[in-house]
N, C-alpha and C positions, 0 to 999 in steps of 0.2 A: 484390398484390405491391408491395413498396417497393424502390427501388434505393438501395443503401447502398455507400459507399466505406469500406473498412477500411484504415487507415494505421497500422501496416504488418503484414503477416502473419508475425509471429514465432510463437513457440510458442503464446502466449495469443491473439494476433490471429488466427492461422489457425484455432484451435479455435472462437473466436467466429464467424468467417466461416463455418465449416462448419455451425454451428447455424443461422445465418441462411439458408444455402442449403437446409438440410433443412426450414426453415419456409416455403420457397417464394419467398424473396426473391432478387433479383439482387444479387450482390456484386461490386464492382469494386475493382481495386487498380492502383497506378501502379508499374510495374517499374523506372522510371528510377533508376539508381544503386543498385539492390538486388542482392544476391548470388544465387547459384544455389540456396542452401538456402532462401531466402525464396521464390524462384520455385517450387521444388518443393512447399513447404508450401501456397502459394496454389493451385497446380494441384490438389493432393490435396483441398483444401477446397472446390473447385468455383468459385473466384473467377475472374472474367474480367479479363484484363489490358487496360489502356487505353494509348494512345500517349503520354499525358501526364497529369499531375495535373489540369491545366485541363480536359481532357476528362472525367475521372472525376468531378470535383466538379460540373461543369455538368450532368451526367446524374443526379446523386444528390439525394435528398430528405434524406438523413442522412449525415453523415460521422462515423465512429468513429475516434478517435485512440487506438491501442493500441501504444505505443512505449516505449522506455526513458525514465525520468523526465527525464534530462538533455536529451532532444530534444523535450519536450512543447511548449515555446514556439516552437521553430523550425518544428515541424509546423503549429502553429496559425497562425503568421505566413505560411507558404507557402499555406495554404488561404485565408486572408484576402486574399492578393494576387490571388486569382482571383474575388473578389466572390461567394463562395458564398452562396446565398440560403436554404439549408435549416437544419436543426438540427445543431449541432456538439456532439458528446459527447466530452469528454476522459475517457478511462477509464484514466488512468495513476496511478502511485504518486507523486503530487506533493503539495506542501503546499497547504493551503487558500488561502494568500496567492497562490500561483502560479496556481491555477485561477481565482481572482477577477481576477487581472491579465489572464488570457486572456479572461475574460468582459467585463471593463470597458475594457481598453485595446486588446487585439489584435482582439477581436470577429470571429472567423472566420465567424460566421453571425449572423442576427438573434436567434437563441436559442442559448445555451450551456448544456449539461447537464453537471453534475459527476457523474462515475461512478467506482466502485471495485469491482474484482472480488476476491472472497474465495474461496480454494480453488484446486485444481489446474485446468488447462485442461479445460473440460467436454467430454463425449463419451466414447464407449466405456465406458458404464456409470458415468461420473463426473458429478456435478453440482457446480455452483458457484453463488455468490450474486453478483448485480449490484446494488449500491446506487446509487440515482440521486437527485440533488437539483437543483432548478432550477425554472423556470417550469412550472406545471402542464401546459399543452398540449404543451410540448416534451418533458417527462418522459413524458407519455402516448404520444407518438409513438415514443420510443425503447423504452419498455416493451412496446408492442404488437408490436415486432419479435420478441420472445422468448417470445411466448405458446406454451405447450406444449413449450418447449425444455428443455435440460438446464441452462440459465442462469436461475435463479430470481430474479425482480426484487423488490427491497425498496425502498420509497420513503421518503425522509427529509425531505421538505418542500421549500419554495420557495427556500431560501437556498443558492446555489452555494458550495461549500466544506465543507459538512457531510459529504458522502461521502468527500472527501479527508481530512478530519480524522479520521474513523473509521479509514480505511486507515492513516494515520500513527500513530495510537494503537496499533493492532494490530501493524503492521509494526515499530514501534519496539521493542515487547516481543519479538516473535517473532524478529527478526533479531539483536537484542542478546543474547537468551537463548542462541541457538545459537552466537553468537560467544564469549560467556562460557564456554560449555561447551567450545569448542575451546581457549580459554586455560587452563581448569581442567585439561583432560586433558594439555595440553602441560606444565604445571607439575608435575602428578603424575608424568608420564613422566620428567621431568628428575630426579626424586628416587626413581624406581623404585617408586612406589606407585600405579601406574595401575589395577591390578586391585582394589585396596582402595577407590579412589575410585569405581569402577564399582559395587562391591558396596554402598557406602553410598548411592549415588544410587538404587539399585533399591528401597530402603525409604523413600525420601523421599515426602512428600506434595507432588504436583506441580501440583495444580489451583489455582495462585496467581492467575492473571489472572481466573479465573472467580469469585473470592471476594473482592470489594473490602472486605468486613467484616474481612479479615485486616490491612488497611493500618494501622489505629491501633496494632496491636501492633508493627509495624515502627517507627512514629514513637516509640513509648514506649521502644524500645531503641536509638534512633539515637545517643544519647549515648555508648554503648559500641561500637556497630557502626561508627561513623565511624573511631575509632582502629584498630579491627580491620582495616578496609579499607585504612588507611594501612600497616599491617603486611603486608597482602596485596600491596600495590603494591611494598613494599620486597623482598618475597620474589620477586616477578616480575622485578624488576630484577636480582636476584641470579642468576636463571636465564636472563638475557638474553632475557626475554619482555617485550612491551609492557605497561607499568603503567597506561596511560591510562584504561581503563574502571574500574579499581579506584579511581584517584584521583578520577575524575568521580563515582563512587558516594559516596565520602567527602564530596565537596562538596555533593551533593544531601542526604545525611543531615544535614548541618549545618543545613538548614532546619527540621529537626524536633527539634533538641537541647533546645529549651525545653519539649518535651512529655515529658520524662523521667518514666517510670513511669506515664503517664496513658493506659493502654490502653483506657479507657472513653470516650475522646473520640468524638464523632460522625464518621463517615467524611467528611462534607462539610467539617467544620472542618479535618481533617487534610489533605485535598486542597487546600483553600484556602491552607494554609501554603506550598505549593509555588508558588503564584501570587503570593505576597505580595512577593517580591523581597527578603526579609529572611532572612539566615542568621547564625548566631552563631559 
């Protein structure tokens, strides 16, 4: 049995805590300044409340930070203030720069493990993936907590930041795509063509993120897609909808304008264009 502090038992944190309890581990949490919904989730997960954060971390070998991204550094700072001596795993949707700052500057423990959860909260027949990156022994310690659980561990190497980078790459697409869908439906609704938009969407090929070989064809068409996105932005403004994402897409497409008609370029070359800092 390993004693673990989970900060804090939100929807995902409580599900992770429940998996730890099912695995025979002791899970602690700090109720200070937490709401009744958090308390209920922690109780249902089988977590034990402590009188203070100091007590929880002093009793724990591992601290898991599972909180909203904007609170990640504050949580790490709070743990560091109590001279935590175990493994600290940040399992939040934050940038690799932030997780490295936590590891290098805040240092809430002698070892910091970068983590990222993919999927819905595990349990009740659902599984999820936990990606881990960091010093080998520390990753081993965190990974061992979830042996046989509904949280499947995937290792990414010794460099903190790679798990968070993977999360940012996936979340950037996932969240932006859903937001764009909302904007598209709002625009179609404003012009009375919502049903037709849905019908067209039903026959689209949607496996875009899983097929990077498709990207060169996007670059080859950027020279005409960028002006089209400018027209989309103008249409959105005319419907009193935010044009920002369409304008941003046009700016990104400008990085590929020199690739006009060259849909046979290697994927690596096309992706490198986005990192070049040059747009036309």
